[in-house]
BATI-465560 format. One record per residue (C-alpha): x, y, z; residue in three letters. Coordinates in steps of 0.1 Angstrom, whole numbers, plus 2048, in hexadecimal, padded with zeros to 3 digits. Last residue first. Layout:
REM BATI-465560
XYZALA ...
This chain:
REM BATI-465560
77F2EF282ARG 78A2CE291GLN 7862AA288GLY 77228D294ARG 77526829DSER 7602632BCCYS 7632442D1ARG 75C2442F6PRO 77022D30DSER 75C22732CGLY 754203325ALA 72F20C31FLYS 73A227306ALA 75020E2F4ALA 7341F52F0GLU 71D2102E3LEU 73721D2CAMET 73D1F92BFGLU 7181F62B8VAL 7172172A4ALA 73620C291GLU 7261EB287THR 7051FD27ETHR 718216267ILE 72D1FB257ALA 7121E2250VAL 6FA1FB241GLY 6F61EB21FARG 71C1E8218ASN 71B1E41F2ALA 7042011EAALA 713217205TYR 7362111F8PHE 72D2181D4SER 71D2391DFARG 73D2431F2ILE 75323B1D4GLY 73C24F1BDALA 73D26C1D5HIS 76226E1D5LEU 7642691AFSER 74B2851A9ASP 75D29C1C1SER 77D2971AESER 79B2861BEVAL 7B72931D3THR 7A32AC1E8GLY 7922901FCARG 7A62701F7VAL 7B026921BGLY 79127622BHIS 77B261214ALA 78F24221CTRP 78E248241ASP 76824E240ARG 76023022AILE 767215244GLU 76122D261ARG 73D234259PRO 737256249LEU 72A279254GLU 73727A278VAL 73325D290ILE 7332662B5CYS 73925A2D8GLY 73225F2FDVAL 721282300ASP 711280322ASN 6EC286322GLY 6E4273342LYS 6D7254331SER 6F625231BASP 6F92672FBLEU 70725B2DALEU 70C2762C0VAL 70527129BVAL 70E28C282THR 6FD284261PRO 70429D253THR 7232B2254ALA 7352CF263THR 7572CF253ARG 7792CB264GLY 78B2B224EASP 783295265LEU 75E2A0266SER 7532B6283ARG 7432AD2A4HIS 7442CE2B8THR 7362E429CASP 71E2C8292GLN 70F2C82B5VAL 70B2EE2B4PRO 6FB2EA291ARG 6E02D329EGLY 6C32EC29EASN 6C52F927AVAL 6D82D8272PRO 6B72C4276LEU 6B22AE294VAL 6AD289294ILE 6A52722B2ARG 6B024F2B9LEU 6A92392D7ASP 6BD21B2E5LEU 6AE20C304GLY 6A01EE2F3PRO 6B21E62D3VAL 69F1DE2B3LEU 6912002ABGLU 6B32102B4SER 6C41FA29ALEU 6A9202280LYS 6AE227286ALA 6D4223282LEU 6CE211261TYR 6B622D255PRO 6D024725FVAL 6EC23A249ASN 6E523C224ASN 6CC259226MET 6E326D23DSER 700268225ASP 6EA273208GLY 6E0294219CYS 6C02A520DALA 6AB296229ASP 6C02A7244ILE 6D3298262ALA 6DF2A0285VAL 6DB27F298VAL 6D927C2BELEU 6DB2572C5LEU 6D02522E9HIS 6DA236301TRP 6CA22431FTHR 6D920532EGLY 6E21E431EGLY 7021DD30BVAL 6F51BA303ALA 6D91C82EELYS 6F31D82D7ALA 7061B72D4ARG 6E61A42CBALA 6DD1BE2B1VAL 6FF1BB2A2LEU 6FC1952A0ALA 6D9198290ASP 6E71AE274ASP 6D31CD26FVAL 6BB1D3252ARG 6B01F223FALA 69A1EA221SER 67B1FF228ASP 68E21C237ALA 6A621C21AMET 68A21C200LYS 677237212LEU 69624D215TRP 69F2481F1GLY 67C2511E6GLU 67D2701FBARG 69E27D1EEARG 6932A01FAALA 6702A0209LYS 67328F22BALA 657297243ALA 64B273247ALA 66F26724ALEU 67627F266PHE 657274278ASP 65F24F273PRO 68325627FPHE 67826729FSER 67C28C29EGLN 6922A02B6GLY 6882B62D4SER 69229B2EDSER 6B42982DDPHE 6B92BE2E0LEU 6B02BC305ALA 6C929F30ALEU 6E32B42F8LEU 6DB2D230ETHR 6DE2BC32DSER 7032BA326ASP 71B2A1336ALA 73A29F321ALA 74D27E31EVAL 768289307ALA 76C2762E7CYS 7892612DDGLY 7A42642C3ALA 7B32822D4SER 7B52A72CAARG 7902AD2D1SER 79529E2F3ALA 7AD2B92FEALA 7952D42F3ALA 7792C3306ARG 78D2C0326ALA 7992E4323PRO 7762F2320THR 76E3032FFSER 7562E82F2ALA 73F2ED30FLEU 73D31230AALA 73530D2E5VAL 71B2F42EFLEU 70A30C307ALA 70C3292F0ALA 6FD3162D3SER 6E03092E8LEU 6D932C2F5GLY 6D833A2D2ALA 6C131E2C6ILE 6A93252E3VAL 6AA34A2DEGLY 6A33472B9ALA 6853312C1ARG 67734A2D9LEU 67C3662C0ARG 66A3522A5SER 64D3492BCHIS 64836D2C6SER 64E3792EAMET 
């Protein structure tokens, strides 16, 4: 079998598995609630294992390269947040669907990578949308779009125990509320201003809260439907 046919088969199998998972009654019910279903799926763990480390992703980045390098070099995480994340303990995986051309990915992923670097037991891997689309399909933005970055928290067994889609909560709710009522330029200007002032505090805070909630058995995943 050729490499291209094998790769196509793998992607097709992954898509089918995640679609089947999303169609179960428990998943369907969870998508209508504020929380996120705890869904065991070895496919997600396999996808995580196939992903790139942040340094490898950064080395390969071409679009927005200067911005990525600047963000990676300057990313810091508050000591108190690191301490809270360490206190969670255990083994956790951050599966991130991202692409170098995405400004939201550039402004959030480096901080998540720094958090994972500082917290034992917390690993991060990045997959491109070509392979991560099934994950995006089941973890959509509040207005129903597939988006980058899509961040899914997995426990040590591959259970889906939380997500953050596209934007951190502090700007996500604002953007969802004004989308369609202001110009695209105004929307993106507001988001850029938020990132410049916030410097990763919102995304790392939400990530730590997601970890704490998962440990407590109350997964958090604010997402929309198709």
